[in-house]
Residue frames as a rotation matrix with the C-alpha (Angstrom) as fourth column:
MET 1
0.797 -0.213 0.565 -5.13
0.227 0.973 0.046 4.72
-0.559 0.091 0.824 3.09
ALA 2
0.144 -0.855 -0.498 -1.57
-0.755 -0.420 0.503 4.69
-0.639 0.304 -0.706 1.91
VAL 3
0.966 -0.009 0.258 -0.40
0.173 0.766 -0.619 2.85
-0.192 0.643 0.742 -1.25
ILE 4
0.360 -0.913 -0.194 3.30
-0.746 -0.406 0.527 2.30
-0.560 -0.045 -0.827 -1.52
THR 5
0.563 -0.249 -0.788 5.64
-0.556 0.592 -0.583 0.25
0.612 0.766 0.195 -3.67
ASP 6
0.923 -0.114 -0.368 7.39
0.292 0.830 0.475 -2.82
0.251 -0.546 0.799 -2.25
ARG 7
-0.034 -0.989 0.141 10.73
0.583 -0.134 -0.802 -1.00
0.812 0.055 0.581 -2.34
PHE 8
-0.483 -0.162 0.861 9.45
-0.343 -0.869 -0.356 1.43
0.806 -0.468 0.364 0.40
VAL 9
0.424 0.695 -0.581 7.80
0.248 0.528 0.812 -0.96
0.871 -0.488 0.052 2.85
ARG 10
-0.051 -0.486 -0.872 10.39
0.977 0.156 -0.144 -0.51
0.206 -0.860 0.467 5.61
SER 11
-0.912 -0.268 0.310 10.33
0.243 -0.963 -0.117 3.27
0.330 -0.031 0.944 5.17
ALA 12
-0.174 0.935 0.310 6.56
-0.323 -0.351 0.879 3.32
0.930 0.053 0.363 5.51
GLU 13
0.419 0.240 -0.876 6.76
0.626 0.622 0.470 1.12
0.658 -0.745 0.110 8.63
LEU 14
-0.486 -0.710 -0.509 9.26
0.868 -0.328 -0.372 3.52
0.098 -0.623 0.776 10.19
VAL 15
-0.781 0.306 0.544 7.15
-0.150 -0.938 0.311 6.56
0.606 0.161 0.779 9.38
GLY 16
0.285 0.933 -0.222 4.20
-0.008 0.234 0.972 4.92
0.959 -0.275 0.074 11.08
GLU 17
0.228 -0.312 -0.923 6.30
0.908 0.411 0.085 4.07
0.352 -0.857 0.376 14.16
LEU 18
-0.772 -0.636 0.004 7.73
0.600 -0.731 -0.324 7.57
0.209 -0.247 0.946 14.36
ASN 19
-0.630 0.629 0.456 4.23
-0.420 -0.769 0.481 9.05
0.653 0.112 0.749 14.22
GLY 20
-0.697 0.294 0.654 2.94
-0.634 0.176 -0.754 6.80
-0.336 -0.940 0.064 16.95
LEU 21
0.437 0.875 -0.208 1.09
-0.853 0.329 -0.405 4.46
-0.286 0.354 0.890 14.62
PRO 22
-0.674 -0.719 0.169 3.02
-0.627 0.678 0.384 1.18
-0.391 0.153 -0.908 14.70
GLY 23
-0.664 0.420 0.618 1.43
0.423 0.893 -0.153 -1.40
-0.617 0.160 -0.771 12.46
TYR 24
-0.063 0.690 -0.721 -0.37
-0.516 -0.641 -0.568 1.23
-0.854 0.336 0.397 10.35
PRO 25
0.106 0.129 0.986 -1.85
0.547 0.821 -0.166 -0.65
-0.831 0.557 0.017 7.38
PHE 26
0.010 -0.071 -0.997 -1.01
-0.705 -0.708 0.043 0.19
-0.709 0.703 -0.058 3.81
ALA 27
0.902 0.282 0.326 -1.38
0.044 0.692 -0.721 -1.40
-0.429 0.665 0.612 0.41
VAL 28
-0.093 -0.992 -0.084 1.77
-0.330 -0.048 0.943 -2.55
-0.939 0.116 -0.323 -1.37
ILE 29
0.956 0.291 -0.030 2.22
-0.102 0.236 -0.966 -2.69
-0.274 0.927 0.255 -5.12
GLY 30
0.458 -0.809 0.367 5.20
0.851 0.519 0.081 -3.65
-0.256 0.275 0.927 -7.21
HIS 31
0.472 -0.470 -0.745 8.04
-0.291 -0.882 0.372 -1.12
-0.832 0.041 -0.553 -7.84
PRO 32
-0.878 -0.074 -0.473 8.54
0.142 -0.984 -0.109 0.77
-0.457 -0.163 0.875 -10.05
VAL 33
0.171 0.962 0.214 5.48
0.695 0.036 -0.718 2.53
-0.698 0.272 -0.662 -11.52
ALA 34
-0.036 -0.203 -0.979 7.07
-0.193 -0.959 0.206 5.46
-0.981 0.196 -0.004 -13.31
ASN 35
-0.663 -0.308 -0.683 7.55
-0.696 -0.082 0.713 3.72
-0.276 0.948 -0.160 -16.68
ASP 36
-0.647 0.482 0.591 4.61
0.346 0.876 -0.336 1.29
-0.680 -0.013 -0.733 -16.57
ASP 37
-0.907 0.412 0.090 2.21
-0.038 -0.292 0.956 1.22
0.419 0.863 0.280 -19.40
ASP 38
-0.267 0.879 0.396 -1.56
-0.889 -0.383 0.250 1.54
0.371 -0.285 0.884 -18.93
GLU 39
0.468 0.499 -0.729 -2.06
-0.239 0.866 0.439 -2.26
0.851 -0.031 0.525 -18.60
ALA 40
-0.380 -0.681 -0.625 0.69
0.534 0.391 -0.750 -2.63
0.755 -0.619 0.215 -15.97
LEU 41
-0.902 0.063 0.427 -0.76
-0.319 -0.762 -0.563 0.28
0.290 -0.644 0.708 -14.02
ARG 42
0.090 0.995 -0.050 -4.26
-0.791 0.102 0.603 -1.16
0.605 -0.015 0.796 -14.23
LEU 43
0.302 -0.028 -0.953 -3.02
0.234 0.971 0.046 -4.48
0.924 -0.237 0.300 -12.83
LYS 44
-0.742 -0.610 -0.277 -1.20
0.444 -0.137 -0.886 -2.72
0.502 -0.780 0.373 -9.97
ALA 45
-0.639 0.599 0.483 -4.32
-0.706 -0.705 -0.061 -0.63
0.304 -0.380 0.874 -9.21
GLU 46
0.376 0.795 -0.476 -6.44
-0.465 0.606 0.645 -3.78
0.802 -0.021 0.597 -9.06
ALA 47
-0.108 -0.501 -0.859 -3.89
0.565 0.680 -0.467 -5.34
0.818 -0.536 0.210 -6.69
ALA 48
-0.931 -0.256 0.261 -4.06
-0.026 -0.665 -0.747 -2.28
0.365 -0.702 0.612 -4.46
VAL 49
-0.188 0.952 0.241 -7.87
-0.831 -0.285 0.477 -2.36
0.523 -0.111 0.845 -4.38
ARG 50
0.375 0.292 -0.880 -7.84
0.053 0.941 0.335 -6.02
0.926 -0.172 0.337 -3.31
GLN 51
-0.485 -0.600 -0.636 -5.75
0.701 0.167 -0.693 -4.92
0.522 -0.782 0.340 -0.33
ILE 52
-0.911 0.095 0.402 -7.49
-0.214 -0.941 -0.262 -1.65
0.354 -0.324 0.877 0.41
VAL 53
-0.027 0.999 -0.036 -11.10
-0.475 0.019 0.880 -2.87
0.880 0.040 0.474 0.58
PRO 54
0.355 0.188 -0.916 -10.53
0.580 0.724 0.374 -5.35
0.733 -0.664 0.148 3.45
LEU 55
-0.647 -0.663 -0.378 -8.47
0.715 -0.354 -0.603 -2.76
0.266 -0.660 0.703 5.35
LEU 56
-0.845 0.379 0.377 -11.18
-0.364 -0.925 0.113 -0.15
0.391 -0.042 0.919 5.06
THR 57
0.065 0.992 -0.111 -14.00
-0.606 0.128 0.785 -2.48
0.793 0.016 0.609 5.91
ALA 58
-0.352 -0.286 -0.891 -12.45
0.452 0.782 -0.430 -4.54
0.820 -0.554 -0.146 8.73
ARG 59
0.676 0.595 0.435 -14.15
-0.192 -0.427 0.884 -4.19
0.712 -0.681 -0.174 12.05
LYS 60
-0.506 -0.844 0.181 -12.03
-0.293 -0.029 -0.956 -3.58
0.811 -0.536 -0.232 15.06
ALA 61
0.095 0.555 -0.826 -13.01
0.644 0.599 0.476 -5.42
0.759 -0.577 -0.300 18.25
């Protein structure tokens, strides 16, 4: 499972397409993270988990 910041969504989509995985799912959090304090990082991690769990547990038909 990939987690990227919103600034790199299009780049991640292109990488998926170039690797034969169009529509590859990934979690998106706010950019940037480099200077975030612990509280901001915790909130971003929680946001990522809310996206990741359904992606990992979804059943494909």
